[in-house]
VOGU-3710 file (C-alpha; in Angstrom, 3 decimals, decimal comma):
1> msgtlragrp> -12,219/-19,069/-6,470  -11,035/-18,066/-9,781  -12,100/-17,487/-13,388  -11,044/-19,393/-16,657  -9,205/-16,966/-18,896  -9,461/-17,187/-22,721  -6,186/-17,490/-24,241  -4,742/-14,395/-25,508  -6,597/-11,696/-23,959  -8,094/-10,936/-20,302
11> agpsdpadrv> -11,779/-11,438/-19,670  -13,555/-8,376/-20,183  -16,759/-7,145/-18,332  -19,198/-9,195/-20,296  -16,693/-12,387/-20,977  -18,021/-15,859/-19,890  -14,936/-16,106/-17,902  -16,991/-14,059/-15,373  -19,069/-17,008/-15,169  -16,797/-19,848/-15,373
21> agptpwphvs> -14,539/-21,126/-12,347  -11,541/-23,115/-12,342  -7,770/-22,331/-11,972  -5,826/-21,652/-15,218  -2,435/-20,337/-15,950  -2,166/-16,838/-17,260  -1,827/-16,564/-20,610  0,689/-14,296/-22,788  -1,343/-11,399/-23,557  -0,482/-9,068/-26,397
31> vpppadagrt> -0,887/-5,367/-25,880  -3,733/-3,973/-28,647  -3,517/-0,814/-30,127  -5,087/2,455/-28,321  -8,822/1,835/-28,116  -9,103/5,833/-28,712  -6,939/6,122/-32,026  -8,779/8,528/-34,339  -11,423/9,599/-31,798  -11,904/13,342/-30,937
41> prerlrrava> -10,833/14,886/-27,503  -14,421/14,733/-26,362  -15,132/11,178/-27,519  -12,003/10,149/-25,857  -13,071/12,043/-22,482  -16,525/10,533/-22,684  -14,957/7,057/-23,080  -12,773/7,851/-20,197  -15,578/8,692/-18,089  -17,302/5,567/-18,693
51> rhgpvlatyg> -14,492/3,361/-18,199  -13,031/4,955/-15,060  -16,044/6,624/-13,571  -17,354/3,794/-11,719  -14,073/2,864/-10,510  -13,429/6,229/-9,148  -16,861/6,310/-7,758  -16,944/3,007/-6,014  -13,605/3,888/-4,285  -14,520/7,647/-3,317
61> vlklvglsvf> -18,171/6,599/-1,825  -16,795/3,823/0,318  -13,775/6,085/1,643  -16,165/8,722/2,313  -18,312/6,762/4,037  -15,642/5,109/6,274  -14,148/8,889/6,932  -17,280/10,076/8,003  -17,966/7,468/10,566  -14,245/8,039/11,697
71> mylldsagdf> -14,788/11,518/12,098  -17,894/10,865/14,037  -16,275/8,738/16,278  -13,388/11,147/17,068  -15,865/14,004/17,646  -17,993/11,974/19,755  -15,204/10,529/22,035  -13,621/14,231/22,166  -10,173/12,924/23,380  -8,418/14,262/20,199
81> rekhprfggg> -8,605/17,787/22,096  -6,724/16,641/24,793  -3,657/15,372/22,980  -0,391/17,367/21,618  -0,824/17,924/17,803  2,076/15,934/17,079  0,649/12,958/18,475  -2,936/12,949/17,384  -4,592/16,140/18,766  -5,646/19,404/17,317
91> ahpwdvlgsw> -8,227/21,926/17,197  -10,164/19,543/15,073  -11,042/15,829/14,578  -9,278/15,661/11,350  -6,171/16,758/12,669  -5,432/13,319/13,687  -4,906/12,589/10,225  -1,598/14,267/10,190  -0,291/12,654/13,493  2,554/10,318/14,268
101> dgwwyqqial> 4,225/9,652/11,075  2,187/12,791/9,630  3,874/14,947/11,921  7,274/13,873/10,492  6,324/13,964/6,907  5,161/17,617/7,405  8,460/18,981/9,240  10,429/17,028/6,211  8,162/19,238/3,728  8,812/22,566/5,870
111> hgydpalepv> 12,384/21,932/6,860  14,188/19,257/5,032  16,610/16,499/6,642  19,182/16,740/9,107  20,449/13,113/9,204  22,216/12,446/12,612  22,886/9,558/15,109  22,252/11,792/18,321  22,097/9,551/21,614  19,415/10,750/23,740
121> pgatgmitle> 21,085/12,168/27,002  20,633/9,841/29,747  18,561/7,087/27,951  19,141/3,421/28,643  17,704/0,651/27,043  16,742/-0,275/23,457  15,953/3,593/22,701  19,082/5,067/22,353  19,043/7,501/19,692  16,901/10,638/18,930
131> gnsaaffply> 13,943/9,975/16,607  15,216/11,343/13,407  13,699/12,300/10,091  15,889/10,537/8,064  14,022/7,180/8,903  11,268/8,559/6,196  11,739/8,288/2,445  12,126/11,233/0,414  9,529/11,160/-2,457  6,111/11,674/-0,432
141> ptlmrvvqei> 7,591/14,854/1,540  8,947/15,986/-1,517  5,483/15,743/-3,469  4,147/17,595/-0,386  6,524/20,559/-1,193  5,703/20,791/-4,731  2,110/20,773/-3,720  2,734/23,424/-1,442  4,606/25,753/-3,922  1,883/25,289/-6,373
151> tglgpygagm> -1,325/25,522/-4,578  -0,181/27,644/-1,367  -1,536/24,989/0,890  0,202/24,392/4,209  1,997/20,897/4,777  -1,113/19,323/6,285  -3,506/20,123/3,394  -0,524/19,268/0,927  0,152/16,010/2,378  -3,635/14,949/2,222
161> avsvvssfia> -3,704/16,261/-1,421  -1,059/13,992/-2,291  -2,410/10,955/-0,558  -6,040/11,260/-1,821  -4,805/11,639/-5,321  -2,403/8,732/-4,942  -5,136/6,435/-3,558  -7,303/7,140/-6,706  -4,419/6,375/-9,056  -3,874/3,028/-6,933
171> algihavtsr> -7,728/2,093/-7,066  -7,572/2,735/-11,043  -4,263/0,267/-10,718  -6,042/-2,450/-8,637  -8,956/-2,422/-11,239  -6,377/-2,558/-14,046  -4,513/-5,693/-12,669  -7,846/-7,409/-11,189  -9,860/-7,071/-14,420  -7,055/-8,691/-16,381
181> lgghraglaa> -7,639/-11,766/-14,095  -11,266/-11,824/-13,665  -13,207/-9,015/-15,421  -14,580/-5,532/-14,776  -16,701/-6,523/-11,767  -13,909/-8,552/-10,095  -11,976/-5,390/-10,394  -14,699/-3,040/-8,867  -14,797/-5,595/-5,861  -11,149/-5,303/-5,615
191> vglwavwpgs> -11,135/-1,541/-5,408  -13,930/-2,063/-3,018  -12,229/-4,292/-0,702  -8,964/-2,070/-0,787  -11,189/0,914/0,237  -12,266/-1,235/3,541  -9,049/-3,232/4,351  -8,218/-2,942/8,319  -5,380/-0,597/7,259  -7,243/1,726/5,057
201> gaewavyses> -7,512/4,624/7,476  -3,953/5,508/6,287  -5,193/5,710/2,591  -6,741/9,150/3,493  -3,935/10,605/5,767  -0,614/12,141/5,774  1,022/8,815/5,254  2,954/7,221/2,451  0,946/4,215/1,699  -1,459/5,683/-0,828
211> lytalavwac> 1,469/6,825/-2,896  3,692/3,543/-2,747  0,634/1,174/-3,401  -0,118/3,387/-6,616  3,685/2,894/-7,674  3,660/-0,700/-6,810  0,397/-1,885/-8,497  1,118/0,133/-11,717  4,652/-1,422/-11,866  3,200/-4,676/-11,601
221> havmarrwlt> 0,723/-3,780/-14,214  3,729/-2,911/-16,426  5,335/-6,062/-16,096  1,885/-8,132/-17,208  1,757/-5,573/-20,408  5,526/-6,459/-20,728  6,504/-2,598/-20,669  9,885/-3,393/-18,968  11,239/0,132/-18,928  8,032/1,669/-17,355
231> aglltffagl> 8,138/-1,066/-14,552  11,644/-0,438/-14,012  10,844/3,441/-13,626  8,055/2,796/-11,525  9,881/0,659/-9,245  12,732/3,195/-8,726  10,459/6,010/-7,702  8,670/3,320/-5,389  12,274/2,854/-3,857  12,192/6,562/-2,985
241> arptavtlva> 8,759/6,028/-1,149  9,167/2,985/1,158  12,008/0,824/1,986  9,822/-2,195/1,246  10,201/-1,682/-2,399  13,298/-4,131/-2,283  10,556/-6,686/-2,329  8,990/-5,095/-5,713  12,903/-5,076/-7,164  12,905/-8,875/-6,586
251> alavaglvav> 9,458/-9,303/-8,014  10,491/-7,545/-11,108  13,830/-9,543/-11,358  11,850/-13,016/-11,073  9,215/-11,812/-13,763  11,986/-10,950/-16,070  13,827/-14,084/-15,878  10,814/-16,023/-16,117  9,926/-14,218/-19,468  13,438/-14,455/-20,638
261> crrregirrp> 13,388/-18,271/-20,054  9,881/-18,641/-21,571  11,610/-17,001/-24,836  8,513/-14,250/-24,467  11,257/-11,511/-24,256  14,630/-10,670/-25,049  17,101/-10,020/-22,236  17,996/-6,330/-22,777  14,810/-4,479/-21,566  14,166/-6,841/-18,752
271> llavavaplg> 17,776/-6,400/-17,629  17,850/-2,534/-17,983  14,380/-2,534/-15,882  16,187/-4,403/-13,093  19,382/-2,343/-13,154  17,564/0,833/-12,652  14,868/-0,589/-10,186  16,763/-0,697/-7,004  18,466/2,741/-7,528  16,068/4,750/-5,614
281> tlgylgwvgw> 16,346/2,895/-2,555  20,100/2,336/-2,780  20,746/6,065/-3,580  18,769/7,182/-0,728  20,286/4,898/2,033  23,472/5,796/0,299  23,230/9,409/1,073  21,877/8,691/4,561  24,774/6,748/5,313  27,227/9,480/3,929
291> rmgdwngysr> 25,654/12,343/5,738  25,663/10,164/9,080  29,281/9,031/8,449  27,876/5,288/8,944  27,016/3,413/5,913  24,763/1,576/8,396  23,378/4,620/9,718  19,726/3,933/8,424  19,602/0,562/9,899  20,980/1,913/13,405
301> lqdgawghtf> 18,641/4,679/13,269  15,702/2,295/12,684  17,008/-0,005/15,648  17,984/2,720/18,083  15,319/5,332/17,585  12,401/3,741/16,109  12,662/0,130/17,705  12,478/-1,203/13,982  14,899/-4,187/13,341  14,919/-7,164/11,329
311> dygrhsldvl> 14,494/-10,040/13,945  13,787/-12,767/11,768  10,096/-13,082/13,123  10,642/-13,332/16,928  8,759/-10,309/17,824  5,642/-11,229/15,480  5,763/-14,942/16,965  5,913/-13,433/20,502  2,653/-11,333/19,758  1,185/-14,393/17,926
321> tsvpvghfdy> 1,341/-16,622/20,841  0,600/-14,071/23,415  -2,676/-12,211/21,925  -4,741/-15,483/21,737  -4,464/-16,173/25,359  -4,946/-12,579/26,431  -1,383/-11,814/27,221  -0,273/-8,216/26,467  3,242/-8,071/28,161  5,200/-7,920/24,986
331> lfampfedvi> 7,129/-5,130/23,459  4,819/-2,312/22,001  1,535/-3,915/23,290  -1,724/-2,409/22,246  -4,655/-4,560/22,557  -7,215/-3,376/20,122  -4,737/-2,701/17,364  -2,900/-6,063/17,985  -6,242/-8,130/18,121  -7,284/-6,775/14,448
341> gvgvvllvpv> -3,265/-7,294/13,350  -3,445/-10,664/14,293  -6,644/-11,301/12,483  -5,110/-9,947/9,421  -1,728/-11,622/9,872  -3,620/-14,941/10,054  -5,762/-14,139/6,963  -2,792/-13,413/4,695  -1,430/-17,230/4,234  -5,006/-18,241/3,552
351> ltvllvrlrp> -5,592/-15,501/0,633  -1,769/-15,846/-0,626  -2,672/-19,674/-1,051  -6,055/-18,816/-2,922  -4,081/-16,338/-5,024  -1,394/-18,835/-5,889  -3,901/-21,657/-7,007  -5,338/-18,825/-9,830  -1,626/-19,413/-10,963  -1,405/-15,491/-11,861
361> pavlvvytvl> 1,538/-13,798/-13,054  4,828/-14,362/-11,344  5,282/-10,552/-10,173  1,903/-10,822/-8,090  3,222/-13,754/-5,960  6,790/-12,892/-5,543  5,537/-9,231/-4,627  3,000/-10,542/-2,228  4,967/-13,197/-0,422  8,327/-11,327/0,089
371> sylmvmgtqq> 6,552/-8,178/1,249  4,530/-10,364/3,673  7,794/-11,932/5,037  9,533/-8,603/5,432  6,854/-7,287/7,627  6,715/-10,408/9,908  10,309/-10,761/10,004  10,695/-7,006/11,449  10,313/-5,902/15,106  7,842/-2,979/15,136
381> yfgnvsryll> 4,637/-1,859/16,511  2,440/-5,208/15,586  -0,553/-3,419/15,647  0,585/-1,476/12,678  0,968/-4,547/10,218  -2,858/-3,726/8,890  -1,060/-0,695/7,568  2,115/-2,230/6,361  0,072/-4,878/4,538  -2,033/-2,383/2,805
391> plfpllvpla> 0,018/-2,152/-0,453  -0,338/-5,975/-0,615  -3,207/-5,487/-3,337  -2,692/-9,055/-4,985  -4,443/-10,539/-1,794  -7,779/-9,119/-2,778  -7,848/-10,708/-5,985  -9,050/-14,193/-4,719  -11,830/-12,345/-2,681  -12,844/-10,286/-5,770
401> lamrrlrlps> -13,178/-13,009/-8,157  -15,369/-14,760/-5,381  -17,438/-11,766/-5,017  -17,913/-11,082/-8,630  -20,580/-13,425/-8,812  -22,896/-11,061/-6,417  -25,433/-8,811/-8,157  -24,329/-5,157/-7,950  -26,832/-4,169/-5,210  -25,368/-7,244/-3,001
411> lftvlgtaal> -21,967/-6,219/-3,796  -22,409/-2,803/-2,858  -24,511/-3,711/0,289  -21,584/-5,813/1,533  -18,938/-3,161/0,814  -21,049/-0,478/2,169  -21,393/-2,326/5,461  -17,695/-2,717/5,726  -17,213/0,780/4,779  -19,508/1,811/7,905
421> asgsyagyvl> -17,516/-0,569/10,270  -13,988/0,771/8,732  -14,399/3,884/10,581  -13,914/2,170/13,560  -11,551/-0,593/13,069  -9,572/1,022/10,218  -9,738/4,541/11,649  -10,511/4,914/15,222  -8,566/1,903/16,558  -5,664/2,765/14,210
431> felgvp> -5,044/6,578/14,756  -6,742/7,021/18,278  -6,209/3,965/20,302  -2,794/3,029/18,839  0,159/4,162/16,935  -0,549/4,449/13,213
//
């Protein structure tokens, strides 16, 4: 379901567009002068609180509800005490949030990288290389190290601080993008949906998803606002956070080409943005290859040590044809996580079709479709797809535009119920019953 947009500006909180349905093309939007021009600092702060407070409160409350349920389930089960700290155990239930990938990020923040292709002694089969920290991109552990130096927190506390702050920045970006397409209430609904997405347990954990999502959503927002250099720089930093930023680079390039062809933009700024955008990813992959003495070292490491390789969707197809008939004899099988993963994977094409019908800016469609294809085309722990798809925030737009018709009590009842349930499906199942 979509909202009709008035030409020349986005729908506002009380815009009739909040009440009218029907797909329409996204109009060119000129950037107005700052609304706070000439105001005192106190007035600007008051307006900022009024504008952003509901967004931050909506997201924060829903996340706290889900996290509280998750911690209660962990404490009730008690099995976190029996596991090695690296893989989910520890003295407290919340230690699980720094497990698995979080353990690696903490080691990088403490000790840096030591890239190498080292065979496992006596190993046979697919796993032939030692797990290596170079598989994890550098921006997130670098920020962890900075926070450690400034605050004195340990690596776990620093990682959680970076993730939580990044998640709120991402929530503001999701609201900003969605409200351009459907108004303020749709933006709130999108923020709430992101807080309870099946992979949302990683948003407040020592994981890089929140940081990457924040960079991706604000890069897309910058493209929509025709701030090309800002979009290029944000995409550059996204490329230092996760390798999937190549899809964001492609989306930026397509958006720039569309703007130039429609004579909305000269070629210089979009071209410069596209030139800057991939340098983060290329620079890190080049450094890893140089340190390993193998320019294909990163790919070899991902395949040999982590079992991640681009197989054109063969593994995903194997899972999708096995789980519905109750077979779990494929690679990296984890029943609870995989059932949720299959549900998410089958939902994405439906949401993508609904998104395309809204005719949003090209950057949102290209980013979403390419990111989905990249995840589905890669052999990996299938149960983690709900986490890997967490940055695909444009998928929330069609649902948010449909939910904006609900009155606020009904809207928050729906989201609050999902938040309670997320403690299990997005927390306990992800971190304790699987490998997040």
